[in-house]
Every structure is written in structure tokens, then in C-alpha cells.
C-alpha positions in Angstrom: -26.8 -8.3 0.5 -23.5 -10.3 -0.1 -20.4 -8.1 0.0 -16.9 -9.2 -1.1 -13.7 -7.2 -0.3 -10.3 -7.0 -1.9 -7.2 -5.2 -0.7 -5.3 -3.5 -3.5 -2.4 -1.2 -4.4 -2.6 -1.0 -8.2 0.9 0.2 -8.8 0.0 0.2 -11.6 -3.3 -1.5 -12.5 -2.7 -4.4 -14.9 -4.2 -7.5 -16.4 -3.5 -9.5 -13.3 -5.7 -7.2 -11.3 -8.5 -7.6 -13.9 -8.1 -11.4 -13.3 -8.3 -10.8 -9.5 -11.5 -8.8 -9.8 -13.1 -11.4 -12.1 -12.1 -14.4 -9.9 -13.4 -12.6 -6.8 -16.8 -12.2 -8.4 -16.8 -15.7 -9.8 -15.8 -17.4 -6.6 -18.1 -15.4 -4.2 -20.9 -14.1 -6.4 -21.3 -10.9 -4.5 -23.9 -8.2 -4.9 -21.2 -5.6 -4.2 -17.4 -5.7 -4.6 -15.4 -3.3 -2.4 -11.7 -2.4 -2.8 -9.7 -1.1 0.1 -6.9 0.7 -1.8 -3.6 2.4 -0.8 -3.4 5.9 -2.2 -0.4 7.7 -3.7 2.1 5.6 -1.8 2.4 1.8 -1.3 3.1 -0.6 1.5 6.7 -1.3 0.4 7.5 2.3 0.4 7.0 3.0 -3.3 5.6 6.1 -4.8 2.5 5.0 -6.8 3.0 5.2 -10.6 -0.6 6.1 -11.0 -2.3 8.6 -8.7 -5.1 7.3 -6.5 -7.8 8.9 -8.6 -6.6 7.3 -11.8 -6.5 4.0 -9.9 -10.0 4.5 -8.5 -11.5 5.2 -11.9 -9.8 2.2 -13.4 -11.0 -0.1 -10.7 -14.6 1.1 -11.1 -14.4 0.7 -14.8 -13.2 -2.9 -14.4 -15.8 -4.3 -12.0 -15.3 -2.7 -8.5 -18.3 -1.1 -7.0 -16.8 1.0 -4.2 -13.2 2.1 -3.5 -12.2 3.3 -0.1 -8.7 4.6 0.8 -6.3 3.1 3.3 -4.7 6.2 4.8 -1.0 6.9 4.3 -0.1 6.3 7.9 -1.6 2.8 7.7 -0.3 2.0 4.2 3.4 2.9 4.6 4.0 0.4 7.4 5.1 -3.2 7.8 2.9 -5.9 6.3 1.3 -6.7 9.7 0.0 -3.2 10.3 -1.0 -2.8 6.6 -3.0 -6.0 6.7 -4.6 -5.3 10.1 -5.8 -1.8 9.2 -7.1 -2.8 5.7 -9.1 -5.7 7.2 -10.5 -3.4 9.8 -11.9 -1.1 7.1 -13.5 -4.1 5.4 -15.0 -5.2 8.7 -16.6 -1.7 9.1 -18.1 -2.2 5.7 -19.7 -5.6 6.7 -17.7 -7.8 4.3 -18.7 -11.4 3.9 -15.6 -12.5 2.0 -12.0 -11.3 1.5 -10.4 -12.5 -1.7 -6.6 -12.3 -1.9 -3.9 -13.6 -4.2 -1.3 -16.1 -3.0 1.7 -17.8 -4.5 1.0 -21.2 -2.9 -2.8 -20.8 -3.0 -3.0 -23.3 -0.1 -5.5 -21.7 2.3 -5.2 -24.4 4.9 -1.4 -24.1 5.0 -1.6 -20.3 5.2 -4.1 -20.6 8.1 -1.5 -22.7 10.0 1.1 -20.0 9.6 -1.4 -17.4 10.8 -1.8 -19.5 14.0 1.9 -19.5 14.8 3.1 -17.7 17.8 6.5 -15.9 17.3 9.3 -17.1 19.5 10.5 -13.7 20.6 13.8 -15.0 22.1 14.6 -16.8 18.9 13.5 -13.7 16.8 15.9 -11.5 18.8 18.8 -13.9 18.2 18.1 -13.9 14.4 17.9 -10.1 14.4 21.1 -9.9 16.4 22.8 -12.0 13.8 22.1 -9.3 11.3 19.0 -10.7 9.6 16.1 -8.4 8.6 12.8 -8.8 10.4 11.1 -10.3 7.4 13.9 -12.8 6.9 13.9 -13.6 10.7 10.2 -14.2 10.6 10.6 -16.3 7.6 13.3 -18.4 9.3 10.9 -19.0 12.2 7.8 -19.8 10.2 9.2 -21.3 7.0 9.8 -19.7 3.6 6.9 -17.5 2.5 6.5 -15.5 -0.7 5.5 -11.8 -0.5 1.8 -12.4 -1.2 1.7 -15.4 1.1 3.1 -13.2 3.9 0.3 -10.6 3.2 -2.2 -13.4 3.2 -1.0 -14.5 6.6 -1.4 -11.0 8.0 -5.0 -10.8 6.6 -5.8 -14.2 8.2 -4.5 -13.0 11.5 -6.5 -9.8 11.3 -9.7 -11.7 10.3 -9.7 -13.7 13.5 -12.9 -12.9 15.5 -14.6 -11.4 12.4 -17.4 -13.0 10.4 -15.4 -12.6 7.1 -14.5 -15.7 5.2 -11.1 -15.8 3.4 -10.8 -16.9 -0.2 -7.4 -17.5 -1.8 -6.7 -17.4 -5.6 -3.5 -18.4 -7.4 -1.2 -15.5 -8.1 -0.7 -15.5 -11.8 2.9 -14.2 -12.1 6.2 -13.9 -10.4 6.2 -10.8 -8.2 9.9 -10.0 -9.0 9.9 -10.9 -12.7 10.9 -8.1 -15.1 9.5 -10.0 -18.1 6.8 -8.0 -20.0 3.9 -10.1 -21.2 0.1 -10.3 -21.0 0.1 -11.1 -17.3 3.1 -9.2 -16.0 4.3 -8.2 -12.6 3.8 -4.6 -11.5 7.6 -4.5 -11.2 8.0 -5.3 -14.9 5.5 -2.7 -15.9 7.1 0.0 -13.8 10.5 -0.8 -15.3 9.1 -0.7 -18.8 7.3 2.6 -18.2 10.5 4.2 -16.9 12.4 3.0 -20.0 9.7 4.3 -22.4 8.6 0.8 -23.5 5.0 0.2 -24.6 3.1 -1.7 -21.9 -0.3 -1.9 -23.6 -0.1 -5.7 -23.7 0.2 -5.9 -19.9 -2.3 -3.3 -18.8 -5.7 -2.0 -20.0 -4.7 1.5 -18.8 -3.0 4.3 -20.7 -0.6 5.7 -18.1 0.1 9.2 -19.3 1.8 10.8 -16.3 3.7 8.0 -14.5 5.5 8.9 -11.2 8.6 7.0 -10.0 10.5 6.6 -6.8 13.5 8.2 -8.4 11.5 11.4 -9.0 11.5 12.0 -5.3 15.2 11.5 -4.8 16.4 15.1 -5.5 14.1 16.5 -2.9 15.0 13.7 -0.4 18.7 14.3 -1.0 18.3 18.0 -0.2 16.4 17.1 3.0 19.2 14.6 4.0 21.8 17.3 3.3 20.2 20.1 5.3 18.3 18.4 8.1 20.1 17.9 11.4 20.4 14.5 12.9 18.3 15.6 15.9 15.5 16.7 13.6 15.7 13.5 11.5 15.4 11.5 14.7 12.0 13.0 15.3 10.7 11.5 12.1 8.4 8.5 12.3 10.3 5.2 11.5 13.8 6.9 12.0 15.4 4.7 14.6 18.5 2.7 15.4 20.8 5.3 13.9 19.4 4.7 10.3 19.7 8.5 9.8 23.5 8.3 9.9 23.6 5.8 7.1 21.0 7.7 5.0 22.9 11.0 5.3 26.2 9.4 4.4 24.9 7.6 1.4 22.9 10.6 0.1 26.2 12.5 -0.1 28.0 9.7 -2.0 25.2 8.6 -4.4 24.0 10.7 -7.3 21.3 8.2 -8.5 18.3 6.8 -6.6 19.0 3.1 -7.3 22.7 3.5 -6.3 21.5 5.2 -3.1 19.0 2.4 -2.2 21.5 -0.3 -3.1 24.1 1.3 -0.7 21.5 1.3 2.1 20.3 -2.2 1.7 21.9 -4.6 4.2 21.1 -7.7 6.3 19.7 -5.2 8.8 17.6 -3.0 6.5 15.5 -4.3 3.6 14.6 -2.2 0.6 11.1 -1.8 1.9 12.2 -0.7 5.3 14.4 2.0 3.8 11.8 3.2 1.3 9.1 3.5 4.0 11.5 5.5 6.2 12.3 7.8 3.2 8.7 8.5 2.5 8.1 9.5 6.1 11.1 11.8 5.9 10.0 13.3 2.6 6.5 13.9 3.9 7.9 15.1 7.3 5.7 12.7 9.3 7.0 13.1 12.9 6.7 10.5 15.6 4.7 13.0 17.7 2.3 13.4 14.8 1.6 9.7 14.8 1.4 9.4 18.6 -1.2 12.2 18.7 -3.4 10.7 16.0 -6.9 9.9 17.4 -8.3 6.5 16.7 -9.7 6.4 13.2 -13.5 6.5 13.2 -14.0 7.2 9.5 -13.9 5.7 6.0 -12.8 7.9 3.1 -14.6 7.1 -0.1 -12.6 7.6 -3.3 -15.2 6.4 -5.8 -18.4 4.4 -6.4 -21.0 3.3 -8.8 -24.7 2.9 -8.2 -24.2 -0.4 -6.3 -21.6 1.3 -4.1 -23.9 4.2 -3.5 -26.5 1.8 -2.1 -24.1 0.3 0.3 -23.0 3.7 1.5 -26.6 4.7 2.1 -27.1 1.6 4.2 -24.0 2.3 6.4 -24.3 6.0 6.8 -25.8 5.7 10.3 -23.2 3.2 11.5 -20.0 4.5 10.0 -18.5 8.0 9.5 -18.4 8.1 5.7 -16.2 10.9 4.4 -16.6 11.9 0.8 -15.0 15.3 0.9 -11.3 16.0 1.9 -12.4 18.9 4.1 -14.4 16.6 6.3 -11.5 14.4 7.3 -10.7 14.6 11.1 -8.2 17.4 11.6 -5.1 15.4 12.7 -5.6 12.9 9.9 -6.2 15.6 7.4 -2.9 17.3 8.3 -1.0 14.1 7.4 -3.0 13.4 4.3 -2.5 17.0 3.0 1.3 16.9 3.5 1.5 13.6 1.6 -0.7 15.0 -1.2 1.4 18.1 -1.5 4.6 16.0 -1.9 3.0 13.7 -4.5 1.6 16.7 -6.4 5.1 18.1 -6.9 6.0 14.9 -8.7 3.3 15.2 -11.3 3.2 17.3 -14.5 0.2 19.3 -13.2 0.5 19.8 -9.4 -2.5 22.2 -9.2 -4.6 19.9 -11.3 -3.8 17.0 -9.0 -4.5 19.0 -5.8 -7.8 20.1 -7.3 -8.8 16.4 -7.6 -7.7 15.8 -4.0 -10.1 18.5 -2.8 -13.0 17.4 -5.0 -15.5 14.7 -4.1 -15.3 11.0 -5.1 -15.3 9.7 -8.6 -18.8 8.5 -9.5 -19.5 6.3 -12.6 
């Protein structure tokens, strides 16, 4: 059985993702296509416009056979951790290929970057000069686009595995806000927030979109009422970032104004947003330190082909299909993050019911 994997976020699912699925199948001719997918929150610290069950159903309807979840604590991290943890899940599922998008689509060049050793001394000097970590890394290894950076992390994580990497050309500008047939997720989110029809860019009718700004009133209250000492206990709160967040929360009424005030040479938008998600979900450093090593894969959905793969792996891997069966410490974190996301939806109880039910089967 030939198995191909993809690593996805679907924020939201759009025509470019349809292309990704089709090309993955065309290039590798798999018996089964597996997606490791972030849930209700994304790697760059965004709240997902579509909830993870909408994303799962859509993926299955467009050619994916099995969707497994990358846990919150592995998703809302820097690119290196995100890539490493996602590849590990694919390895447990016996992938033959990993297909990813890339701006340069030059696999040999990306492999060279993945072999680079970071000059820690030079990195510290760049950071000391006020550059963010991504920019500092870029200055060390050359200029890399966002998906090229992720590709490099995947390639690093794949070392020592039997998986073969396959690169496909990214079909749009990641930061473009132009709405067309193949549009960036950024453009679609902006259009959704402005009430603009996005049907030309996505096959999905997104009826209850959730946005980063929806979280801001709650975040602002937390930053108003939580002591510095308690904020310092939150995962990713370090280097005095809590002082800047508290100050700007007082001064800024709107989310984008707040984020804009926080961005600097020291802190990227993604770094700030990831920190804010951990504050919103009250994920403490001690919670993360006490997490046991993950020995499970949570299944969000599958079709008949996906079911067959799960049957084959059930004696090798701890396959979790019900929320109640997640390991206790991991379940505590996932439940907190689900509760926060639920409050942002039009039907919180309906969302939580989906969380507690079994996987989507088509």
C-alpha cells in the first residue's frame, strides 16, 4: 500500500488546496492520501476561520482519505516545532511521500538549506541588533519565502525516515489580498470579514467564519485584569513581552491597531499572535513541561480507504477516535482551547457537541 501525506491548515480551504490534493495524487499515485491538519488555531497564531470539523469534512469531500489532528500545543509554535511534530505523525502512519507547496519549487536548493547548520554566535548578534528570529535565520541562510521555510523544516524533520519529499509550485502570493480563482487564504479571510462573496476562490460555503479580532475583547480583559506575575507563567510569555502587551491593550480599541503596535524588529506578528493564543487559552509553562510524550494519533475523519489504514495500524499506534480517550494531560489542554473557540462561534453548544462526538465518516 502506497501512502502519501500532506500537512495542512485550511484557513480557509480554497481552490489552491484542491490543486494541492490533485497534484499530490497525480505525482505520487497513492492508494491513500493522509492529511495532518492543524485544528481550530494555526501555526502563525491565527484563529481558524473554519472550525476543524468543517475543514475535515471539506478535505474528505475533495480527495483526502484520512485526516488526523496536529494538537494545539504542536501547532501554535514556531515553524521548526510545527514541521517536526507534523512529520512525526506522518511517520507513525507509515508515509511513503510528503507533498508540500513551495514558492521556489526547487527541491535540491531546499535540501541544501535543510543541511545548513546555524551559526549560533552570528544568530545572537543579529538578534541583539533587533532582528526577529525568522529574519535573523533568513539573513544566515538566504532569503526564503514562508512556504519555503516550512519546506526546509519538513526536510530537516524527514532526515532518518523513509519518506520521500515531493515539492509542487505554490500557485499564488501568500500575502496577496487580490481575490481571484486561485487566491491566498489571506485574501479570502479579508473578503469574508468585509462581507464580500468568495465563491470564485473556494468551493466551500463558510457560514460561520471566526476571525482573530473576535478574540480581542476577551484577550483585552485578560490583559487588563491578570497580574504580571501570572502572565509570566503563561507558555511563550518571556523577555518582558507581557509589559508591552498590557500597555498596548490599554491604548488600542481595535485588534489590528493592537497588533500593529506590538510588531517590532524584536517581535513578529506571528510571535505575538502565538503568545496571545496561549494567554487566551491559559496554557501555562508548567502545563507544557508536565505533558507526557505523545503516544497517540487523534483521528478527525476518514473514508473507507482511511478506515482500512487505521485497521492496519491499530496494533502499532494508539489511535484515538473519541475525545474522552485522549491522554488526560493532553485532553485538559485540548478542552481549554476548544472552549475558547466555541465561545467565538454562533452556536457554542453545537460546536462542543461536535468536539465530543466521534470522527467524521464519509
